[in-house]
C-alpha positions in Angstrom: 108.6 94.0 137.0 111.2 95.5 134.7 109.4 95.6 131.4 105.9 97.1 131.0 103.2 95.2 129.2 100.8 97.4 127.1 97.4 96.6 125.8 95.7 98.9 123.2 91.9 98.6 122.7 91.1 100.8 119.7 87.7 102.4 119.1 86.4 102.4 122.6 84.7 105.7 123.4 86.1 107.2 120.2 89.8 107.5 121.2 90.4 104.0 122.3 91.9 102.8 125.6 95.5 102.2 126.5 96.3 99.9 129.5 99.7 99.1 131.0 101.1 96.8 133.6 104.4 97.9 135.2 105.8 97.8 138.8 103.6 100.4 140.3 100.5 99.2 138.6 101.2 95.6 139.5 101.6 96.5 143.2 98.3 98.4 143.3 96.3 95.9 141.4 97.6 93.2 143.8 96.5 95.5 146.7 93.1 96.0 145.1 92.7 92.2 144.7 93.7 91.6 148.3 91.4 94.3 149.7 88.4 93.2 147.7 89.0 89.6 148.7 89.2 90.4 152.4 86.2 92.8 152.2 84.2 90.3 150.2 84.7 87.5 152.8 83.9 89.9 155.6 80.8 91.1 153.6 79.2 87.7 153.8 78.7 88.1 157.5 78.3 91.8 157.6 75.6 91.9 154.8 73.6 89.0 156.2 71.0 91.2 157.8 70.5 93.4 154.7 68.0 92.6 152.0 69.6 93.8 148.8 72.5 91.4 148.6 72.5 91.2 144.9 72.6 95.0 144.4 75.5 95.3 146.8 77.6 92.6 145.2 76.9 93.8 141.7 78.2 97.2 142.4 80.9 95.8 144.7 82.6 94.0 141.7 81.7 96.7 139.2 83.7 99.2 141.3 86.6 96.7 141.5 86.7 96.5 137.7 86.6 100.3 137.4 89.2 100.9 140.1 91.6 98.3 138.5 91.0 100.1 135.2 92.2 103.4 136.7 95.4 102.0 138.0 96.1 100.1 134.8 95.4 103.1 132.5 98.4 104.5 130.5 96.7 107.6 129.2 94.6 110.2 130.9 91.6 109.6 128.7 91.4 106.0 129.8 91.9 107.1 133.4 89.0 109.5 133.1 86.6 106.8 131.7 87.3 104.4 134.5 87.4 107.2 137.0 83.8 108.3 136.2 82.5 104.7 136.1 84.1 104.1 139.6 82.4 107.3 141.0 78.9 106.2 139.9 79.2 102.6 140.9 80.6 103.5 144.4 77.8 106.0 144.9 75.4 103.0 145.4 77.6 102.0 148.4 76.9 105.2 150.2 73.2 105.3 149.5 72.8 101.5 150.0 70.4 101.4 153.0 68.4 104.3 151.6 68.0 106.1 155.0 67.7 109.9 154.9 71.2 110.4 156.3 72.6 107.9 153.8 70.9 109.6 150.8 72.1 113.0 151.9 75.7 111.7 152.3 75.4 110.0 148.9 74.2 113.3 147.5 77.3 115.1 148.8 79.5 112.3 147.5 77.9 112.3 144.0 78.0 116.1 143.8 81.7 116.2 144.6 82.4 113.3 142.2 80.5 114.8 139.3 81.8 118.4 139.8 85.3 117.1 140.2 85.0 114.9 137.1 83.6 117.7 134.9 86.4 120.1 136.1 89.0 117.4 135.4 87.5 116.9 131.9 87.9 120.6 131.1 91.6 120.2 132.1 92.0 117.2 129.8 90.5 119.2 127.0 93.0 122.0 127.5 95.9 119.5 127.8 94.9 117.7 124.6 94.5 120.9 122.8 98.0 121.9 123.9 99.8 118.7 123.3 97.6 116.7 120.9 98.0 113.6 123.2 97.1 112.4 126.6 99.6 109.5 126.7 101.4 109.6 130.0 104.7 108.7 128.5 104.7 111.7 126.2 103.3 114.3 128.6 106.6 114.8 130.6 108.7 115.6 127.6 106.1 117.9 126.0 105.6 119.8 129.3 109.4 120.3 129.7 109.4 121.7 126.1 106.7 124.2 127.0 108.1 125.2 130.4 111.5 125.8 128.8 110.1 128.2 126.3 109.4 125.9 123.4 106.3 125.8 121.2 103.5 123.4 122.1 102.3 121.1 119.3 98.8 122.4 119.6 99.9 126.0 119.2 102.2 125.1 116.3 99.4 123.2 114.5 97.0 126.1 115.0 99.5 128.6 113.6 100.1 126.4 110.5 96.3 126.3 110.0 96.0 130.0 110.3 94.1 130.0 113.6 96.2 132.3 115.7 93.5 133.5 118.1 93.6 131.5 121.3 92.1 131.8 124.8 95.4 131.8 126.6 98.3 134.2 126.3 100.9 131.5 126.2 101.3 127.7 126.2 102.7 127.9 129.8 99.5 129.6 131.1 97.4 127.0 129.3 99.5 124.2 130.8 99.1 125.6 134.4 95.4 126.0 133.9 94.9 122.5 132.7 97.0 121.1 135.6 95.0 123.1 138.1 91.7 121.8 136.8 93.0 118.2 136.9 94.3 118.8 140.4 90.8 119.9 141.4 89.2 116.8 139.9 91.7 114.3 141.3 91.9 116.1 144.6 88.2 115.8 145.1 88.4 112.0 144.8 91.5 111.8 147.0 89.9 113.8 149.8 92.3 116.7 149.6 91.4 119.9 151.5 89.1 121.7 150.9 87.4 119.1 148.8 87.4 116.5 151.6 83.9 117.2 152.7 82.5 113.9 151.4 84.7 111.6 153.5 83.4 112.4 157.0 79.9 112.1 155.7 80.0 109.1 153.3 82.1 106.7 155.4 79.8 106.6 158.5 76.8 105.8 156.2 78.3 103.2 153.8 78.6 99.6 154.8 81.9 99.0 156.6 83.4 96.8 153.9 82.6 99.5 151.4 84.0 102.2 153.7 87.3 100.2 153.9 87.5 100.3 150.1 86.4 103.9 149.8 89.0 105.0 152.2 91.7 102.5 151.5 91.9 102.4 147.7 89.3 104.6 146.0 91.0 107.7 147.4 94.3 106.4 145.9 92.8 106.7 142.4 92.7 110.4 143.1 96.3 110.3 144.4 97.2 108.3 141.2 96.1 111.3 139.1 97.9 113.8 141.3 101.1 111.7 140.8 100.7 112.0 137.0 100.3 115.7 137.1 103.0 116.3 139.7 105.7 113.7 139.0 105.3 113.4 135.3 104.2 116.8 134.0 105.8 119.0 136.6 108.5 116.6 137.9 111.2 119.4 138.3 108.9 122.4 138.8 109.5 124.2 142.1 106.3 126.2 142.0 104.1 123.2 141.5 106.0 121.2 144.1 105.5 124.0 146.7 101.7 124.1 146.0 101.3 120.3 146.5 103.5 120.2 149.6 101.6 123.1 151.2 98.3 121.5 150.2 99.5 118.3 151.8 100.5 119.9 155.1 97.2 121.7 155.4 95.2 118.5 154.5 97.1 116.4 157.0 96.7 118.9 159.8 93.0 119.6 159.2 92.1 115.9 158.9 93.9 115.0 162.2 92.4 118.0 164.0 88.9 116.9 163.0 89.6 113.3 164.1 90.7 114.5 167.5 87.3 116.2 168.0 85.1 113.4 166.5 83.3 111.0 168.8 81.9 108.7 166.1 84.1 105.7 165.3 83.8 105.7 161.5 83.8 109.4 161.2 87.1 109.5 163.2 88.5 107.0 160.8 87.2 109.0 157.8 88.9 112.2 159.1 92.0 110.2 159.7 91.9 109.2 156.0 91.9 112.9 155.1 95.0 113.4 157.3 96.9 110.4 155.8 96.2 111.6 152.3 97.9 114.8 153.4 101.0 112.8 154.3 101.1 111.3 150.8 100.6 114.7 149.1 103.4 116.1 151.2 105.7 113.4 150.0 104.7 114.0 146.3 105.3 117.7 146.7 108.7 117.1 148.3 109.7 114.9 145.4 109.1 117.8 143.0 110.9 120.3 145.2 114.0 118.1 145.7 114.3 117.4 142.0 113.9 121.1 141.2 117.2 121.8 143.0 118.9 118.9 141.4 118.8 116.6 144.4 118.0 112.9 144.7 114.3 112.7 145.5 114.2 109.0 146.3 113.3 109.5 150.0 110.2 111.5 149.1 109.2 109.2 146.3 109.6 106.0 148.3 107.9 107.5 151.4 104.9 108.7 149.4 104.5 105.4 147.6 104.9 103.3 150.7 102.5 105.4 152.7 99.9 104.9 149.9 100.4 101.1 150.4 100.4 101.4 154.2 97.3 103.5 154.4 95.4 101.1 152.1 96.1 98.3 154.6 95.6 100.4 157.7 92.1 101.4 156.6 91.2 98.0 155.5 91.8 96.6 159.0 90.4 99.6 160.9 87.1 99.9 159.0 86.5 96.2 159.2 87.1 96.3 162.9 84.5 99.2 163.0 82.2 96.9 161.0 82.5 94.2 163.6 81.4 96.6 166.2 78.5 98.0 164.2 77.1 94.6 163.1 76.9 93.6 166.8 75.7 96.9 168.3 74.3 99.0 165.3 75.9 102.0 167.0 79.1 104.0 166.4 79.1 106.7 169.0 82.0 106.2 171.4 79.8 106.6 174.5 77.5 103.8 173.3 80.2 101.3 172.1 82.9 101.8 174.8 84.0 98.6 176.4 82.8 96.4 173.6 86.2 94.9 172.8 87.3 94.2 176.4 86.6 90.4 175.9 87.3 90.3 172.2 91.0 89.3 172.0 91.2 88.9 168.2 89.4 92.1 167.5 91.7 93.9 170.0 94.8 92.5 168.3 93.7 93.5 164.8 92.7 97.0 165.8 95.9 97.4 167.8 98.1 96.4 164.9 96.5 99.0 162.6 96.5 101.7 165.3 100.2 101.2 166.0 100.9 101.2 162.3 99.0 104.4 161.4 100.4 106.1 164.5 104.0 105.7 163.2 105.2 103.5 166.1 108.6 101.9 165.4 108.6 98.3 164.2 105.3 98.9 162.3 105.0 99.7 158.6 103.7 103.3 159.1 106.8 104.3 160.9 108.9 103.4 157.8 106.9 105.5 155.3 106.5 108.5 157.7 110.2 108.5 158.4 111.0 108.7 154.7 108.7 111.6 154.2 110.0 113.4 157.3 113.6 112.9 156.2 112.8 114.3 152.8 111.5 117.5 154.5 114.7 117.7 156.6 116.8 117.1 153.5 115.2 119.9 151.5 115.4 122.3 154.4 119.1 121.6 154.8 119.7 122.1 151.0 118.1 125.5 150.9 119.8 126.8 154.1 117.5 126.0 157.0 114.5 128.1 156.2 112.3 129.1 159.2 109.2 128.3 157.0 110.3 124.8 156.4 111.2 124.3 160.0 107.6 125.2 160.7 106.5 122.7 158.1 108.5 120.0 159.8 106.8 120.8 163.1 103.4 120.7 161.4 104.4 117.2 160.2 105.5 116.1 163.7 102.4 117.6 165.5 100.1 115.9 163.0 101.8 112.6 163.7 101.2 113.4 167.4 97.5 114.0 166.8 97.3 110.7 164.9 98.7 109.0 168.0 96.2 110.9 170.2 93.0 110.0 168.3 94.0 106.4 167.8 94.7 106.1 171.5 91.3 107.6 172.2 89.6 104.9 170.0 91.6 102.0 171.4 91.0 103.0 175.1 87.3 103.7 174.4 86.8 100.3 172.7 89.1 98.0 174.6 90.0 99.5 178.0 87.0 101.5 179.3 83.9 99.8 180.7 80.4 100.6 179.6 78.5 101.8 182.7 75.3 99.8 181.9 75.9 97.2 179.1 79.3 95.8 179.8 78.0 92.3 180.8 76.0 92.2 177.5 79.1 93.2 175.5 81.2 90.6 177.2 78.8 87.9 176.1 78.9 88.8 172.4 81.1 87.2 169.7 82.5 89.9 167.5 83.0 87.9 164.2 82.6 84.5 162.7 85.7 82.4 162.0 86.0 83.4 158.3 85.9 87.1 159.1 88.3 86.7 161.9 90.8 84.8 159.7 90.9 87.3 156.8 91.0 90.3 159.2 93.9 88.7 161.2 95.8 88.0 158.0 95.5 91.7 157.0 96.5 92.9 160.4 99.6 90.6 160.7 101.1 92.1 157.5 101.5 95.5 159.2 104.1 94.6 161.8 105.7 92.1 159.5 106.4 94.8 156.9 107.7 97.1 159.7 110.1 94.6 161.1 111.4 93.4 157.7 111.5 96.8 156.0 114.6 96.1 154.0 113.3 92.8 152.7 109.7 93.8 152.0 109.1 97.5 151.9 112.3 98.4 150.1 111.4 95.9 147.4 107.9 97.3 147.1 109.4 100.8 146.9 111.8 99.7 144.2 108.9 98.4 142.1 106.9 101.7 142.2 109.7 104.2 142.2 109.9 104.5 138.4 106.3 105.6 138.1 107.1 108.6 140.2 110.0 109.5 137.9 112.2 109.1 141.1 115.9 109.2 141.1 118.1 106.2 142.0 118.1 105.1 145.6 121.8 105.4 146.3 122.0 104.2 149.9 120.3 101.9 152.3 118.3 103.9 154.9 119.0 103.0 158.5 115.4 103.2 159.7 116.1 102.6 163.3 119.1 104.9 163.8 118.8 107.4 166.6 118.4 110.3 164.1 115.5 108.6 162.3 113.9 107.5 165.6 113.9 111.0 166.9 111.1 112.3 164.7 108.9 109.3 165.5 109.5 109.6 169.3 108.7 113.3 169.2 105.3 112.6 167.6 104.6 109.8 170.1 105.3 112.2 173.0 103.1 114.9 171.5 100.3 112.4 171.0 100.4 111.2 174.6 100.4 114.7 175.8 97.4 115.7 173.6 95.4 112.7 174.7 96.0 113.4 178.4 95.4 117.2 178.2 93.0 117.8 175.3 91.0 114.6 174.9 90.7 113.5 178.5 90.6 117.0 179.8 88.7 119.2 177.4 86.7 116.7 175.3 85.2 114.6 178.1 83.0 115.4 181.0 81.8 113.7 184.2 78.9 111.3 183.5 76.0 111.6 185.8 75.3 108.5 187.9 78.8 106.9 187.3 82.3 107.5 188.3 83.5 107.6 184.7 83.6 110.2 182.0 81.7 110.5 178.7 83.0 111.9 175.4 81.6 115.2 174.3 81.3 116.5 170.8 82.6 120.0 171.1 83.1 120.7 167.4 80.8 123.6 166.5 77.9 122.3 164.3 77.9 125.5 162.2 81.6 124.9 161.2 80.8 122.6 158.3 82.3 123.6 155.0 79.5 122.0 153.0 76.7 123.9 154.8 78.8 127.0 155.6 80.3 127.6 152.1 79.6 125.1 149.4 75.8 124.8 149.5 75.2 128.6 149.9 77.6 129.3 147.0 76.2 126.7 144.7 72.6 127.0 145.6 72.2 130.7 146.5 75.1 132.9 145.5 76.0 131.3 142.1 72.3 131.3 140.8 71.9 134.8 142.2 75.0 136.2 140.4 74.2 134.4 137.2 70.6 135.6 137.4 71.7 139.2 137.9 74.1 138.9 135.0 71.5 137.4 132.7 69.0 140.1 133.8 71.5 142.8 133.0 72.3 141.3 129.6 68.6 140.8 128.9 67.6 144.3 129.9 70.4 146.2 128.2 72.5 144.2 125.8 69.9 141.7 124.5 67.1 144.3 124.3 69.3 146.6 122.2 70.4 143.8 120.0 66.9 142.6 119.6 65.7 146.2 118.7 68.4 146.5 116.0 67.7 143.0 114.7 63.9 143.7 114.5 64.5 147.0 112.7 66.8 145.4 110.1 64.5 142.3 109.9 61.5 144.6 109.3 63.2 146.4 106.3 64.4 143.1 104.9 61.0 141.4 105.3 59.2 144.4 103.8 61.4 144.3 100.7 61.1 140.5 100.5 57.4 140.8 100.9 57.0 143.2 98.1 59.2 141.1 95.8 57.2 138.0 96.7 53.9 139.8 96.1 55.1 140.8 92.7 56.1 137.3 91.9 52.7 135.9 93.1 50.8 138.4 91.0 52.9 137.3 88.0 52.1 133.7 88.7 48.4 134.5 89.2 48.3 136.2 85.8 50.1 133.4 84.0 50.6 129.9 85.3 48.2 130.0 88.3 45.4 132.2 87.0 42.1 131.6 88.9 38.8 130.9 87.2 35.8 132.9 88.3 33.7 131.4 91.1 30.7 129.6 89.7 27.4 131.5 90.2 25.0 128.6 89.7 24.6 125.6 91.9 23.3 123.2 89.3 26.1 120.8 90.0 25.3 120.7 93.7 23.3 117.5 93.5 24.8 116.0 96.7 23.9 119.0 98.8 20.3 119.0 97.3 19.7 115.3 98.0 21.1 115.4 101.6 19.2 118.6 102.3 15.9 117.1 101.0 16.5 114.0 103.2 17.0 116.1 106.2 13.9 118.1 105.5 11.8 115.0 105.2 13.2 113.5 108.4 12.5 116.8 110.2 8.9 116.9 109.0 8.3 113.3 110.0 9.7 114.0 113.5 7.4 117.0 113.9 4.4 114.9 112.8 5.2 112.2 115.3 5.5 114.7 118.1 2.2 116.4 117.2 0.3 113.1 117.1 1.7 112.3 120.5 0.1 115.5 121.8 -3.3 114.8 120.2 -3.1 117.6 117.6 -3.4 115.4 114.5 -3.7 117.2 111.1 -3.4 120.6 112.7 0.2 119.8 113.5 0.9 118.7 109.9 -0.3 122.0 108.5 1.5 124.2 111.0 5.1 123.1 110.9 6.6 126.4 109.4 10.2 125.0 109.2 12.7 126.5 106.7 14.4 124.1 104.3 18.1 123.3 104.9 18.8 122.7 101.2 20.2 126.3 100.6 22.5 126.0 103.6 23.9 122.7 102.4 24.4 124.1 98.9 26.4 127.1 100.4 28.6 124.8 102.6 29.3 122.5 99.7 30.4 125.5 97.6 32.7 126.9 100.3 34.3 123.5 100.6 34.9 123.4 96.9 36.4 126.9 96.9 38.7 126.1 99.8 39.9 122.8 98.2 40.7 124.7 95.1 42.8 127.3 97.0 44.7 124.5 98.8 45.3 122.8 95.5 46.6 126.0 94.0 48.8 126.8 97.0 50.3 123.3 97.0 51.0 123.6 93.3 52.6 127.1 93.8 54.8 125.8 96.6 55.9 122.8 94.6 56.8 125.1 91.8 59.0 127.2 94.1 60.7 124.1 95.4 61.5 123.0 91.9 62.9 126.5 91.1 65.1 126.3 94.3 66.3 122.8 93.5 67.3 123.9 90.0 69.2 126.9 91.4 71.0 124.6 93.9 72.0 122.1 91.3 73.2 124.8 89.0 75.4 126.3 91.8 76.9 122.9 92.5 77.6 122.3 88.8 79.3 125.7 88.5 81.3 125.1 91.7 82.4 121.7 90.4 83.5 123.1 87.0 85.5 125.9 88.7 87.4 123.5 91.0 
């Protein structure tokens, strides 16, 4: 798609929305449509035993609309709106079955999403204050202006308005702060280390079709934002490129390391997602680094984009395969599900295609994208003179690829090669999926080797469509993907993976199972080594409230107390002076306009009190007479009542009521007079101000 198509929707959420369809966006909207279609068909079988179908499908399609909105957005304000909608609608996926584990995982997911979104919003505020716009087309040029020593539009406008005091020392520092905040927000959704904590917890709890979308495409919305910050705002910035590349290397290694230790099928795939996001971030960082030294960054750009596409398809197939296992067995532990796929040929085929693809095996699509990213590292290392640090980075890349091969080999052998010691006959008699689910899953799986074997016809075309969005340079030559030099890196990773599986997984992470000749998988990952429980919850729930409480206590005890003392002293003097002036004004009013008449001394006018009191006296006397007759006392009771009349008390109460009413009447009149005086003064001030202007 050579020409972009724009759509402006003014007035939405105040600033309006700006949508665009270009090559990159078209590719990812098509991927979203394909993934939601496949997951939707699979969901019909998977969700059959759940009760809340309507709720699931409502949020299923709401999340699709929000996700498509993120990829179609042409300004960061529109991105943020759809980003937050997507976070809240997808939360329902994680909490869907409402079990304790699901709700806790959903709590973690929502906390990361909300905190990330609010931090991102702060970054957008700073960026808008700096540039006066959030349009993606304009951010790159404005950022170059600032980084090259120019004046930011926001600073220039503030200077013209006479507001010179700003929070930041320079526009450059404000730009870096805004970018760091946005990186935090987008990185949280992408699953970037150390904000990856939600993936290993949310994916095992969400329904498998939802997990496929969470991992395959919702994480790419975070990558989408990182691309904007890195390839648009900092496209030639060496410092920023180095930060993203290092962050990518750490993320890919940590995710793969966790996946090697995991013995839960969906948790392993979730940790794998963290690792594959690291590969993509490394490619994004390398594109900035190569461009910062004036080199063609097309290898890095094309590798990062193609790995985004590949990872979406890998996780679609892998999580749906995991869903087929779960809806038959309702278990995910490798020791409980091993051997399930021995007699399931289509399930075995689909899982194998995705496993070979994500492992970077030649002739599958993952090999193409990983080779491009690897070659970008090698190219940059050669350009700067063969740095030992970058040689180490290359080996981190190759070893992570080896760990990917190792944990995917572990999953495949556990599911499709090993036998279950007790339930194998039961597994062999099960049918994994219905025909509709089998058809869509097979279609998604076949794409992976087809792309890998026809890379120049398919994957190169896809890369051409998305390259402009990354601000990538021209692709000057055709890459020989299967040359000996390019095959070398992939073969090294495969060799490392086989070695890790034989030595680490089969040797250290399994043990002899009692009563059988086989081995069982052992979870040797320390339970205390959980970043959420080890760091985030103590910091957010204990340390942060404690520190803030101590600060507030100090301020309250010393600063606020002193300020309150001074304020009360000044207020006392002011109030005393005002009170005396008001008393004088009241005395003047009492003597003139609001003089009081003396309280009446006679109660001749109190006829109502007299009549009511006389009636009460008569009723009381009659009641006493009746009681006396009942006791047999007769006329003696009539003569000896001795009761006091209530008429004087009624007269006194009526007089108090009249006096109180008179005071209320006078106070209301006095207040009304003050209001009229104030209104006149205000109108006079406005008239004078109008005449002066």
